[in-house]
MIROSE-680778 format. One record per residue (C-alpha): residue number from 0; residue in one letter; x, y, z. Coordinates in steps of 0.001 Angstrom, whole numbers, plus 500000, padded with zeros to 6 digits. Layout:
BEGIN
R;NUM;A;X;Y;Z $
...
END
This chain:
BEGIN
R;0;M;860090;351809;115001 $
R;1;Q;857945;351122;111942 $
R;2;S;857143;347436;111689 $
R;3;A;855078;345929;108884 $
R;4;L;853173;342698;108387 $
R;5;F;852980;340782;105091 $
R;6;I;850944;337557;104987 $
R;7;G;851075;335027;102166 $
R;8;R;851069;331344;101320 $
R;9;F;854233;331716;099212 $
R;10;Q;853536;328520;097229 $
R;11;P;856248;329333;096055 $
R;12;L;857852;332702;096747 $
R;13;H;858156;334494;093396 $
R;14;N;859805;337635;092017 $
R;15;G;856691;339701;092749 $
R;16;H;856779;338698;096416 $
R;17;L;860467;339589;096615 $
R;18;Q;859844;343013;095075 $
R;19;V;857010;343672;097534 $
R;20;I;859277;342682;100444 $
R;21;K;862024;345034;099231 $
R;22;D;859506;347871;098766 $
R;23;I;858050;347344;102244 $
R;24;L;861515;347429;103795 $
R;25;K;862249;350769;102081 $
R;26;K;859391;352274;104112 $
R;27;N;859615;350261;107347 $
R;28;D;862354;349308;109804 $
R;29;H;861209;345723;110217 $
R;30;L;859019;343219;108371 $
R;31;I;857086;340278;109761 $
R;32;I;856472;337741;107010 $
R;33;V;853700;335341;107970 $
R;34;I;853604;332068;106076 $
R;35;G;849921;331248;106049 $
R;36;S;848334;327824;105727 $
R;37;A;851280;326396;107637 $
R;38;Q;849335;323309;108654 $
R;39;N;848374;322239;105140 $
R;40;P;849645;318874;103942 $
R;41;K;851327;318775;100553 $
R;42;D;848901;318714;097651 $
R;43;Q;848644;320234;094172 $
R;44;R;847627;323681;095504 $
R;45;N;850099;323548;098408 $
R;46;P;853136;321604;097156 $
R;47;Y;855560;322984;099763 $
R;48;T;855507;322538;103524 $
R;49;A;855767;325511;105857 $
R;50;G;859373;324496;106529 $
R;51;E;860212;324420;102833 $
R;52;R;858591;327812;102286 $
R;53;F;860506;329183;105282 $
R;54;E;863778;327941;103751 $
R;55;M;862975;329431;100336 $
R;56;I;862117;332821;101819 $
R;57;D;865099;332869;104174 $
R;58;Q;867569;331809;101456 $
R;59;T;866156;334432;099088 $
R;60;L;866393;337267;101609 $
R;61;K;869956;336264;102481 $
R;62;A;870856;336200;098765 $
R;63;A;869270;339658;098424 $
R;64;K;871554;340810;101268 $
R;65;I;868651;341827;103475 $
R;66;P;869968;341766;107062 $
R;67;K;868317;339140;109292 $
R;68;E;867480;341763;111920 $
R;69;K;865212;343459;109344 $
R;70;Y;862709;340582;109188 $
R;71;D;861037;337670;110928 $
R;72;I;859523;334728;109073 $
R;73;I;856731;333084;111053 $
R;74;P;854697;330090;109852 $
R;75;I;851157;330180;111232 $
R;76;P;848398;327596;110769 $
R;77;D;845099;328890;109422 $
R;78;L;842355;329508;111937 $
R;79;N;839528;329218;109363 $
R;80;D;837564;331758;111392 $
R;81;P;837715;335112;109537 $
R;82;P;836172;337253;112322 $
R;83;N;838942;336158;114717 $
R;84;Y;841815;335774;112210 $
R;85;A;843562;339099;112820 $
R;86;T;843415;338820;116602 $
R;87;Y;844700;335232;116396 $
R;88;I;847706;336217;114260 $
R;89;T;848449;339337;116290 $
R;90;K;848779;337244;119461 $
R;91;L;851422;335048;117780 $
R;92;I;853745;337648;116251 $
R;93;P;855810;340686;117265 $
R;94;T;854178;344117;117347 $
R;95;Y;853459;345745;113980 $
R;96;N;851801;348981;112920 $
R;97;H;851280;348534;109176 $
R;98;L;849689;345745;107128 $
R;99;Y;850447;345157;103460 $
R;100;T;848064;342856;101611 $
R;101;G;846719;342053;098188 $
R;102;S;843841;340093;099669 $
R;103;P;840485;341817;100232 $
R;104;L;839624;339084;102768 $
R;105;V;842795;339694;104817 $
R;106;E;842169;343433;104653 $
R;107;E;838630;342998;105975 $
R;108;C;839763;340603;108708 $
R;109;F;842184;343235;110035 $
R;110;R;840110;346376;109440 $
R;111;V;837274;345334;111756 $
R;112;P;839234;344550;114969 $
R;113;F;842000;347099;114238 $
R;114;P;840259;350131;112668 $
R;115;N;843282;352395;113207 $
R;116;L;845818;350024;111620 $
R;117;K;847522;351459;108568 $
R;118;I;846714;349125;105656 $
R;119;T;848320;349324;102236 $
R;120;K;846503;347467;099477 $
R;121;L;848897;345754;097110 $
R;122;S;847770;345828;093513 $
R;123;R;847976;342432;091880 $
R;124;D;848146;344264;088541 $
R;125;K;851642;345458;089451 $
R;126;I;852825;341919;090133 $
R;127;P;852705;340164;086750 $
R;128;V;853227;336677;088170 $
R;129;S;851342;334354;090475 $
R;130;S;852300;331271;092436 $
R;131;T;849391;329445;090766 $
R;132;E;850928;330125;087354 $
R;133;I;854322;328903;088564 $
R;134;R;852876;325686;090006 $
R;135;E;851070;325028;086722 $
R;136;K;854238;325618;084701 $
R;137;I;856228;323295;086971 $
R;138;S;853619;320534;086630 $
R;139;K;853528;320941;082834 $
R;140;K;857336;321002;082655 $
R;141;Q;857275;324485;081131 $
R;142;D;859813;327242;081773 $
R;143;W;859171;328788;085205 $
R;144;Q;862623;329513;086646 $
R;145;N;862638;333140;085469 $
R;146;L;859504;333847;087557 $
R;147;V;861182;333136;090900 $
R;148;P;864393;334283;092582 $
R;149;K;867433;332147;091683 $
R;150;S;867607;330660;095179 $
R;151;V;863962;329513;094911 $
R;152;A;864564;327994;091459 $
R;153;A;867582;326102;092808 $
R;154;Y;865644;324919;095863 $
R;155;I;862654;323688;093866 $
R;156;T;864838;322088;091192 $
R;157;S;866714;320173;093892 $
R;158;K;863378;318723;095088 $
R;159;L;862055;317694;091636 $
END
């Protein structure tokens, strides 16, 4: 079975994340979505708790009719120790054989201890939206709802 790993903060989940998830599931049987920075308290850069991010992701995948058996969503606190990051995460999640990441740091953290792991670099150029941009638009009361899945827009709006 082909199982993939996708790590992100998802502050919040946006349309680019959803497209990446759908693309990964076209090529893999199962996807492990790790919600990083799960321990962070709410602040301007991290306005949503791990539980809130879990709900947004889960609601979005259900709305997209992605069967629950195709994915796991696992919040994981940061280790803040890059040389041991990949080993730390790998001990906490199901087995995977492919990593998808847009982060050079995450790629490096996994490449060293797992040199044979298949790693696909995600191009940020192909994802024309960022969670930072969405958070800024929300704080400035600008239009942002079209940048996230409808279930995420409804969830965030209900919390404002």
